[in-house]
N, C-alpha and C positions, 0 to 999 in steps of 0.2 A: 504493499500499500504506499502511496505517495501523498503526503498531506501537504507538501509545499503548494504555495499559490501557483496555480497553473497545472499542477499535477492531477492524477486522476481523482484523488479524494476532494481536491478544491473544485475540479470540474463538476464532479458529481453534485456537490453542495450548490454550486451556482445553478446548475441545471434544475435541481429541486426548487430553489428559490424562484427561478423563472416560472416553473409549472405552477407553483402555489400562487404566483402573482397573477397568472393567466386564469386559474380557478377563481380567485377573488374578483377579477374584473368581470367575468362572465356571470358569476353569482350575484354580484351587486346589481348588475343589469337587469337580471331576471327578477331579483327581489323588488326592485323599484318598479318594474313594468307589471308584475303579477301579484305582488305582495309577498312578504316573508312566509307566511303560514302556507300559502297557496303553492310555493315553489317546492318541488321535491329534490332530493339528491340525485335522483335518476335523471331528471331534467337538466340539472347542472352538469352532470357527466356527459349527457348527450350533447350539450351546448358546445363543449370543448372537444369532443370525439374520444373520450376515454370511457372505460367500464366504471360501473358503480364501485366495484371492488378496488379499483386503481384509485378512485377518488378518496376512498376511505383510508388509503395510505397516506394521504396528505392531511385530510380533515375528518374527524370522527363525527361531526355533527354540523348542522346549518349554523348554530351558534357560534361554533368555532372559526368558521369561515368569515362572519362579521366581526367577531370580537378578537380574531387571532392577532391583529395588530395592536391590541389594547396593551399587551404586555410591553411591547416595543415602544409604544407611546409613553408608558411609565418610564421607561428608561431614558427617553428623550426628555420628559419633564424633569427628572432628577438631574440631567446634565444641565438643563436651563436653569434650575434652581442653584446648582453648584457653580455655575458661571456668573451668578450674581455677586456684587461686592460683599465681602465677608462682613462688612460693617452695616450692611442694610439689615433693617428689622425683618422679623419673620413675615408679617402680612404683606409689606410691599414686595418682598422677595417672591413669596407664594404668587401673588397677583401677577407679577411680571413673568413668572416661569409658566403659569397657566396660560397667559396671552401668547407667549412664544409658541407654545405647543399648538395652540388653535391656529395661529398663523402659518405653522409649518405643515399643516395637513394639505394633501394634494387634492383638495376638492374645491370646486367652484362654490361660492355662496350657496347658490341654488341647490346643488348636489347635496352639500353639507346638511342643509335643512331637510331635504328629503330622507337622507340617511338617519339623521338624528330623529326625525318623526317616526321612522320605521322601528328604531331602537325603542322609543317611549311607548309605541303601540303594541309591542309584543311582550307578553309577560315572561316568556322564557328567556328573551334577550335582556329584559330588565334584570332578572334574577342573576344571569351570568355577569352582567355588567357591574352589579353590586360586588359580586366576588372578585372580579378584576380590579375594581377601585380599591379594594382591600390591599391588594398587592402593591398598588401606587402608594398607599399609606407606609408601608414597609420600606419603601425606597426613599421616601422624603424625610422621614422621621430624624434620621442621623444628622442631616444638615441643618434642620431647624433646632435640634437640640444643641448644636454648636452655636447657633446665632443667639440662643437664649443665654448663653455663657453661664450656665448654671452647672455646678458639680454635685449637687445633692441628688438623692435617689428619685426626687419627684421631677427632674428635668425631662426625663423621657415621657412621663405622663404629660406634662404640659406640651411638649412637643407633639405628642399623638392627638391631643385635644385640638391644637391649632391646626394641624394638617387636616384631620377629620372635619372640622369646621369649614376650612378653606374649600375642601372638595365638595362638602354639602352646599355651600354657597354656589359653587360652581355649577352644581346640578340643579339648584333652584334657577339660577339665570339661564341655564340651557333650557329648562322646561318652559320658562316664561317666554323665551324666544320662540320655541316651537308652537306654544299656543297662540302666539301673536302672528303666526305664519311669517316670521322673520323680520317683523316690522319694529320691534324694541331694540334697543341698544344693550347687548349682553353685558358689556363693561359696566354700563349704569346700573343695571340690575345687580350684577355681582356686587358692586360698591354698596348698593343699598342694602343687600343681604348681609354683608360684612358689618356694616354700621349697625344693623339691628342686633347681630351677635355681640358686637362689642360694646353696645350701649347698656 
């Protein structure tokens, strides 16, 4: 086995990522056209010309296809947070990191609205999204604990509370944006939600 970049192992991984990206693109198109619940794994497999069995080698469920990038987004969010000045307070740092993540997503505002609306309309997707967001919390807590500058045992508790609140405020802002059909300003709603929590 050759795991150097460009060798057989590296080529296999690049090929796998390319197939995964093709699956996600085709599936999202079908989800947006037909609805998440109405689209089957068989239809997705047929759309890109592979067997259902082959599709399951890449994704175990439809939810995994939609939320598969969520873990990667968590890593991007952590990187955006860690890139903020060390002296910046937790709330502004979290706000800036969340904004950077949204701006980095490869969707037009219209497609992002449609995808987010689909997420909020499906109970199974919402449940999986909550699970994925918990993973984000684990990624963000260490940086926030450092920013608090605390060394006592409650530092992590405070950091977890801050991260959980920031992600909850982000979710409130997103839900409000979806309900308004994209007409409200998500940043303004986020700031209002944060002000309510901090007040």
